[in-house]
C-alpha positions as CSV (number, residue, x, y, z in Angstrom):
1,M,44.3,171.7,63.7
2,S,46.6,174.6,64.6
3,A,49.7,174.1,66.8
4,A,48.0,176.3,69.5
5,S,44.7,174.5,69.5
6,D,46.3,171.0,70.0
7,A,49.1,172.0,72.3
8,G,50.1,169.0,74.3
9,V,47.3,166.8,73.0
10,V,48.9,163.5,71.8
11,V,45.9,162.4,69.8
12,P,44.7,165.2,67.4
13,R,41.9,162.9,66.1
14,F,41.0,159.3,66.1
15,G,42.3,157.4,63.0
16,T,41.1,154.0,61.8
17,R,42.8,152.1,64.6
18,G,41.6,154.6,67.2
19,K,38.0,154.3,66.0
20,A,38.2,150.5,66.0
21,W,39.6,150.6,69.6
22,L,36.7,152.8,70.7
23,A,34.2,150.5,69.1
24,L,35.8,147.5,70.9
25,L,35.6,149.3,74.2
26,G,32.0,150.2,73.5
27,V,31.0,146.6,72.8
28,L,32.7,145.4,76.0
29,I,31.0,148.1,78.1
30,V,27.6,147.3,76.6
31,A,28.2,143.6,77.2
32,G,29.2,144.3,80.8
33,L,26.1,146.4,81.4
34,G,23.9,143.6,80.0
35,A,25.6,141.1,82.3
36,W,25.3,143.4,85.3
37,A,21.6,143.9,84.5
38,Y,21.2,140.1,84.4
39,Q,23.0,139.8,87.8
40,L,20.7,142.4,89.3
41,R,17.6,140.5,88.2
42,Q,18.9,137.0,89.3
43,G,21.0,138.0,92.3
44,L,24.5,137.0,93.3
45,A,23.5,133.4,92.7
46,V,24.6,133.8,89.1
47,T,28.2,134.4,90.3
48,G,30.6,131.9,91.6
49,M,30.4,133.3,95.1
50,D,28.5,131.7,98.0
51,N,28.3,131.8,101.8
52,V,31.8,130.3,102.0
53,F,33.5,132.2,99.3
54,S,31.9,135.6,99.7
55,W,34.6,137.6,97.8
56,G,35.6,136.7,94.3
57,L,36.7,138.3,91.0
58,Y,35.3,141.7,91.8
59,I,37.3,142.1,95.0
60,M,40.4,140.5,93.4
61,L,40.3,143.2,90.6
62,F,39.3,145.9,93.2
63,V,42.6,145.3,95.0
64,L,44.5,145.2,91.8
65,F,43.1,148.5,90.5
66,I,43.4,150.3,93.8
67,G,47.1,149.4,93.7
68,L,47.5,150.4,90.1
69,S,45.9,153.8,90.9
70,A,47.9,154.4,94.2
71,G,51.2,153.3,92.7
72,G,50.7,155.5,89.6
73,L,49.9,158.6,91.6
74,I,52.9,158.0,93.9
75,I,55.3,157.5,91.0
76,S,53.9,160.6,89.2
77,S,53.9,162.8,92.4
78,A,57.3,162.0,93.8
79,P,59.3,163.9,91.1
80,K,57.0,166.9,91.7
81,F,57.6,166.8,95.4
82,F,61.4,166.6,95.0
83,H,61.5,169.3,92.3
84,S,62.8,166.9,89.6
85,K,61.9,168.2,86.1
86,R,63.4,165.1,84.5
87,Y,60.1,163.2,84.8
88,D,57.7,166.0,84.0
89,S,56.7,164.4,80.7
90,L,55.2,161.4,82.6
91,A,53.4,163.3,85.4
92,A,50.1,164.0,83.6
93,L,50.0,160.6,82.0
94,G,50.5,159.0,85.4
95,V,47.7,161.0,87.0
96,L,45.4,160.1,84.1
97,L,46.1,156.4,84.6
98,S,45.5,156.8,88.3
99,L,42.2,158.4,87.6
100,G,41.1,155.7,85.2
101,C,42.1,152.9,87.6
102,I,40.4,154.5,90.7
103,V,37.2,154.8,88.7
104,V,37.3,151.1,87.8
105,A,38.1,150.2,91.4
106,G,35.2,152.2,92.7
107,L,32.8,150.7,90.1
108,L,33.8,147.2,91.0
109,I,32.3,147.7,94.5
110,L,28.8,148.0,93.0
111,P,28.4,144.5,91.5
112,D,30.1,142.9,94.5
113,L,27.5,144.5,96.8
114,G,24.7,142.8,94.9
115,S,22.4,145.9,94.8
116,P,23.7,149.4,94.1
117,S,21.2,150.7,96.7
118,R,23.4,149.3,99.4
119,V,26.0,152.0,98.7
120,T,23.6,154.5,100.4
121,G,24.4,152.7,103.6
122,F,27.9,154.1,103.5
123,L,26.4,157.6,103.4
124,T,23.3,157.4,105.6
125,S,24.5,155.1,108.4
126,P,28.3,154.8,108.3
127,D,30.0,152.8,111.0
128,P,33.5,154.3,111.7
129,R,34.6,151.0,113.2
130,S,34.4,149.4,109.8
131,P,37.5,149.6,107.5
132,M,35.1,149.3,104.6
133,V,33.6,152.7,105.5
134,W,37.0,154.3,105.6
135,D,37.9,152.6,102.3
136,F,34.8,153.8,100.6
137,G,35.4,157.4,101.8
138,I,39.0,157.5,100.8
139,V,38.2,156.0,97.3
140,L,35.7,158.8,96.8
141,L,38.0,161.5,98.0
142,Y,40.9,160.0,96.1
143,G,39.0,160.0,92.8
144,L,38.0,163.7,93.2
145,F,41.6,164.6,94.1
146,N,42.8,162.9,90.9
147,V,40.5,165.1,88.8
148,G,41.7,168.3,90.4
149,Y,45.3,167.2,90.3
150,L,45.1,166.4,86.6
151,W,43.5,169.8,85.9
152,L,46.2,171.6,87.8
153,L,48.9,169.9,85.8
154,T,47.3,170.7,82.4
155,R,45.2,173.9,82.9
156,R,47.9,176.2,81.4
157,D,48.0,174.0,78.3
158,F,44.2,174.0,78.2
159,A,44.4,177.8,78.2
160,K,47.0,177.7,75.4
161,M,44.6,175.6,73.4
162,G,41.8,178.1,74.0
163,S,39.8,175.3,75.7
164,W,36.9,176.1,78.0
165,L,38.4,173.5,80.4
166,A,40.9,176.2,81.4
167,F,38.0,177.8,83.3
168,G,39.3,181.3,82.8
169,V,43.0,180.5,83.6
170,E,45.5,182.2,81.3
171,D,48.7,180.8,80.0
172,T,51.5,183.1,81.3
173,P,55.1,182.4,82.4
174,A,54.2,183.7,85.9
175,G,51.1,181.4,86.0
176,R,53.2,178.4,85.0
177,E,55.7,179.2,87.8
178,R,52.8,179.4,90.3
179,D,51.5,176.1,89.1
180,R,54.8,174.5,89.7
181,K,54.6,175.6,93.3
182,F,51.0,174.4,93.6
183,A,52.1,171.0,92.0
184,F,54.6,170.6,94.9
185,W,51.9,171.0,97.5
186,A,49.5,168.8,95.5
187,A,52.2,166.1,95.4
188,A,52.7,166.5,99.2
189,I,49.0,165.6,99.6
190,A,48.9,163.0,96.8
191,M,51.6,160.7,98.2
192,P,50.2,160.2,101.7
193,L,46.7,160.0,100.3
194,A,47.8,157.2,97.9
195,V,49.6,155.4,100.7
196,G,46.5,155.8,102.9
197,L,44.3,154.5,100.2
198,H,46.1,151.2,99.7
199,S,46.9,150.9,103.4
200,V,43.2,151.0,104.4
201,T,42.5,148.4,101.7
202,G,45.2,146.2,103.2
203,W,43.8,146.7,106.7
204,I,40.4,145.4,105.5
205,F,42.2,142.1,105.1
206,A,44.6,142.4,108.0
207,T,41.8,143.0,110.6
208,Q,40.0,139.7,109.8
209,I,41.0,137.9,113.0
210,G,39.1,134.8,112.0
211,R,41.2,134.3,108.9
212,G,44.7,133.5,110.0
213,D,46.4,134.0,106.6
214,W,45.1,137.6,106.5
215,F,45.5,138.5,110.1
216,N,49.1,139.8,109.6
217,P,50.7,143.2,110.3
218,L,52.7,142.9,107.0
219,V,49.6,143.0,104.8
220,A,49.4,146.8,104.5
221,P,53.2,147.2,103.7
222,M,52.9,144.5,101.1
223,F,49.9,146.3,99.6
224,I,52.0,149.5,99.3
225,M,54.9,147.7,97.8
226,K,52.8,145.9,95.2
227,A,51.2,149.3,94.4
228,L,54.6,150.7,93.6
229,V,55.3,147.6,91.4
230,S,52.0,147.6,89.5
231,G,51.7,151.4,89.2
232,L,55.2,151.8,87.8
233,A,54.7,148.8,85.5
234,L,51.5,150.2,84.2
235,L,53.1,153.6,83.6
236,L,55.9,151.9,81.6
237,V,53.5,149.8,79.6
238,T,51.1,152.6,78.8
239,G,54.0,155.1,78.1
240,I,55.6,152.7,75.6
241,L,52.3,152.0,73.8
242,V,51.2,155.6,73.5
243,D,54.7,156.5,72.4
244,R,54.2,154.0,69.6
245,F,50.7,154.9,68.5
246,T,50.3,158.6,69.3
247,R,52.2,161.9,69.3
248,F,53.3,161.2,72.9
249,R,57.0,161.0,73.4
250,F,58.4,158.8,76.2
251,P,61.9,160.0,76.8
252,R,64.2,157.2,75.8
253,E,66.7,157.8,78.6
254,L,64.0,157.2,81.2
255,V,63.2,153.7,80.1
256,P,66.3,151.9,81.6
257,E,66.1,154.2,84.7
258,L,62.5,153.3,85.4
259,G,63.2,149.7,84.5
260,K,65.9,149.5,87.1
261,L,63.6,151.1,89.7
262,L,60.9,148.6,88.8
263,G,63.4,145.7,89.3
264,I,64.2,147.0,92.7
265,F,60.6,147.3,93.7
266,V,59.9,143.7,92.5
267,A,62.9,142.4,94.4
268,V,61.9,144.1,97.6
269,H,58.3,142.9,97.2
270,V,58.7,139.3,96.0
271,I,61.9,138.4,97.8
272,Y,62.1,140.4,101.0
273,L,58.5,140.9,102.0
274,V,57.3,137.5,100.9
275,A,60.2,136.0,102.9
276,A,59.3,138.2,105.9
277,E,55.7,136.9,105.8
278,R,56.3,133.2,105.1
279,L,59.2,132.5,107.3
280,P,57.4,133.0,110.7
281,H,54.5,130.7,109.5
282,A,57.0,128.1,108.4
283,W,58.9,128.3,111.7
284,A,55.7,128.1,113.7
285,A,54.5,125.0,111.8
286,H,57.8,123.1,111.7
287,F,60.8,122.7,114.0
288,E,63.2,120.8,111.8
289,F,65.5,122.6,109.4
290,W,64.5,121.0,106.1
291,S,60.8,121.1,107.0
292,I,61.0,124.8,107.7
293,T,63.0,125.4,104.5
294,R,60.5,123.3,102.4
295,A,57.5,125.1,103.9
296,F,59.2,128.5,103.4
297,L,60.3,127.9,99.7
298,V,57.6,125.7,98.3
299,G,54.4,127.4,97.3
300,D,51.2,125.7,98.1
301,T,49.1,126.8,95.1
302,I,49.5,127.5,91.4
303,H,48.5,131.1,92.1
304,F,51.6,131.5,94.3
305,W,53.9,130.3,91.5
306,L,52.2,132.4,88.9
307,W,52.8,135.4,91.2
308,T,56.4,134.7,92.2
309,L,57.7,133.3,89.0
310,I,55.9,135.3,86.3
311,G,55.6,138.5,88.5
312,G,58.9,138.1,90.3
313,V,61.6,136.0,88.8
314,L,61.0,136.9,85.1
315,P,61.0,140.8,85.7
316,I,64.1,140.6,87.9
317,A,65.9,138.4,85.3
318,L,65.1,140.9,82.5
319,L,65.7,144.1,84.5
320,A,68.9,143.1,86.3
321,V,71.0,142.8,83.2
322,P,71.9,146.3,81.9
323,S,72.1,145.3,78.2
324,L,68.5,143.9,78.4
325,R,67.2,146.9,80.5
326,R,68.2,149.2,77.7
327,R,65.9,147.4,75.3
328,I,62.3,148.7,75.1
329,K,60.8,145.3,74.5
330,A,62.6,143.8,77.5
331,V,61.3,146.5,79.8
332,F,57.8,146.2,78.3
333,V,57.7,142.4,78.8
334,A,59.0,142.8,82.4
335,S,56.4,145.4,83.1
336,V,53.5,143.2,81.7
337,A,54.8,140.2,83.7
338,A,54.9,142.3,86.9
339,I,51.3,143.4,86.5
340,V,50.2,139.8,85.8
341,G,52.1,138.7,88.9
342,I,50.3,141.3,91.0
343,L,47.0,140.1,89.6
344,F,47.7,136.5,90.7
345,E,48.9,137.7,94.1
346,G,45.4,139.1,94.6
347,V,44.0,135.7,93.5
348,Y,46.3,134.0,96.0
349,L,45.3,136.4,98.7
350,I,41.6,135.7,98.3
351,F,42.0,131.9,98.1
352,T,44.2,131.7,101.1
353,G,41.6,133.5,103.2
354,Y,38.6,131.4,102.0
355,H,39.9,128.0,101.2
356,D,40.4,126.8,104.8
357,L,37.3,127.2,107.0
358,N,37.2,127.7,110.7
359,I,34.6,124.8,110.9
360,D,36.2,122.0,109.0
361,A,34.4,119.1,110.6
362,A,31.6,117.4,108.5
363,P,29.2,118.4,107.3
364,G,30.9,121.8,107.4
365,V,29.0,125.0,106.7
366,T,26.2,125.7,104.3
367,T,27.1,127.2,101.0
368,G,23.8,129.0,100.5
369,T,23.4,127.6,97.0
370,D,20.5,125.7,95.5
371,Y,20.0,122.0,96.5
372,T,20.4,119.8,93.4
373,G,19.8,116.4,95.1
374,L,23.3,115.8,96.5
375,E,24.1,116.7,100.1
376,A,27.5,117.9,99.1
377,D,26.0,120.7,97.0
378,I,24.8,122.6,100.1
379,W,27.6,121.8,102.6
380,A,31.3,122.5,102.4
381,T,34.4,121.9,104.6
382,T,36.7,123.9,102.3
383,G,36.1,126.9,100.1
384,S,36.1,126.7,96.3
385,Y,35.4,129.3,93.7
386,T,35.3,129.7,89.9
387,P,34.1,133.0,88.3
388,T,31.1,132.7,86.0
389,I,30.7,134.1,82.6
390,V,28.5,136.8,84.1
391,E,31.3,137.9,86.5
392,L,33.8,137.9,83.7
393,A,31.6,140.0,81.4
394,V,30.9,142.6,84.1
395,A,34.6,142.8,85.1
396,V,35.8,143.2,81.5
397,G,33.2,145.8,80.9
398,L,34.3,147.8,83.9
399,V,38.0,147.6,82.9
400,A,36.9,148.8,79.5
401,V,35.4,151.9,81.2
402,G,38.8,152.7,82.7
403,A,40.5,152.2,79.3
404,L,37.9,154.5,77.7
405,I,38.7,157.2,80.3
406,V,42.4,157.0,79.5
407,T,41.7,156.9,75.7
408,L,39.5,160.0,75.9
409,G,42.1,161.7,78.1
410,L,44.8,161.1,75.5
411,R,42.4,162.7,72.9
412,F,41.3,165.8,74.8
413,V,43.8,166.4,77.7
414,P,47.2,168.0,76.9
415,I,49.3,165.4,78.7
416,Q,52.5,166.2,76.8
417,P,54.5,169.2,78.2
418,N,55.2,171.8,75.6
419,D,58.3,173.4,77.0
420,R,60.6,170.7,75.6
421,T,60.6,167.9,73.1
422,P,61.8,164.6,74.6
423,V,63.3,161.8,72.5
424,S,60.9,159.0,71.7
425,A,61.5,155.7,73.3
426,E,60.8,154.1,69.9
427,R,63.2,156.2,67.9
428,D,66.9,157.2,68.2
429,E,67.7,160.9,68.3
430,T,68.3,161.3,64.6
431,T,65.0,159.7,63.7
432,A,63.2,161.6,66.4
433,T,64.2,165.0,65.0
434,T,63.2,164.2,61.4
435,A,60.2,161.9,61.6
436,D,56.7,163.0,61.2
437,P,54.3,163.0,64.2
438,V,52.3,159.8,64.3
439,A,48.6,159.6,64.3
440,T,46.6,157.1,66.4
441,D,46.1,154.8,63.4
442,G,49.9,154.6,62.8
443,G,49.8,157.0,59.8
444,A,51.6,160.3,59.3
445,D,49.9,163.2,61.0
446,A,49.6,165.1,57.7
447,E,47.0,162.5,56.7
448,V,44.7,163.3,59.6
449,A,45.5,166.8,60.7
450,G,42.6,168.4,59.0
451,D,40.0,167.0,61.3
452,A,39.6,167.8,65.0
């Protein structure tokens, strides 16, 4: 493949590992489709959800991937808006990740509705009083915007490659200068759009008056903060991985800088905003110093501790020390821990809303499940939920769709800017200037460059 034909493409062709990765994603997607088909035939009864716990794994992951997408777009767009070329090498990758995540989030709505035909209700008879209608609309608009934004950032490189995806655009210096101006205005739209996306998602929870733990004005700000945490963490994790396994070069000097920024985001989210949310509840429930302190500091579920310890304490401990922050592995581990913490924050959010019922007197409320001979099977005074294998298979299959979008984007979209060669995060400067480009299976590019 010539230099012009693969300009900016970080995966010239799929090697052995790349093909194995695609095969794995294909198997997961097919398994997910099979599980979803089974759910469509049998109904939502095959999930762990019931009349009491009407939101489960699908909505937990929906919230997570909305945040990943919104945070990724904000992190990628802010440098464009403030005319910082320092982070240009990460812009297209961030938008590609944002696109993959918003597709996953949108698809997660379908199995949660039970029947895909119910989606037409958002289009044929929308109720503007419902936050769900606004969320559906902004998810659709946001996904289309990501496609256009990614094309804007890469169309000159598509033209340089001679790709039909340039749609007639030519690669000229004047054209690239115009695109930099267009990117500024696109970023000016992208950031408030991303903030609006996750704010509306937060308001879906915050407007539930009957669920006291959700009815909170801090829900939307916390959603924005966890979007920044998870979006930046995903960008770091993906950037480090694609730097290792593809031609993409993650500038080494950016790793500790972005690691420091991630540490600040985590601290604001887990320390300040959690304190701002929990302290009023602790104060309202107790009027003695140690009782208030205990209610404020001690988490009431394992999900709370998985969120605050793994997703809060561990990343801060790794990223607060400059010598650790300069190590790629430390930043990678901290980023993974931050994403895991945000995942369990979503689990904690759902459980706090559904565990305690407004009617807690016996016999409680009907669960809507089949009667198996025990009265307790159809009545409940507290909510309980465990995802079934069907839900897990569907969810993993949908996540695999997002991973496939990102993988194909790395193969066909020129996400690496061609105007400069950054130093790899996995190599020092001397090695980076002499080492051969790396193919997707870890071998030298000379071994695979012959095939497109």
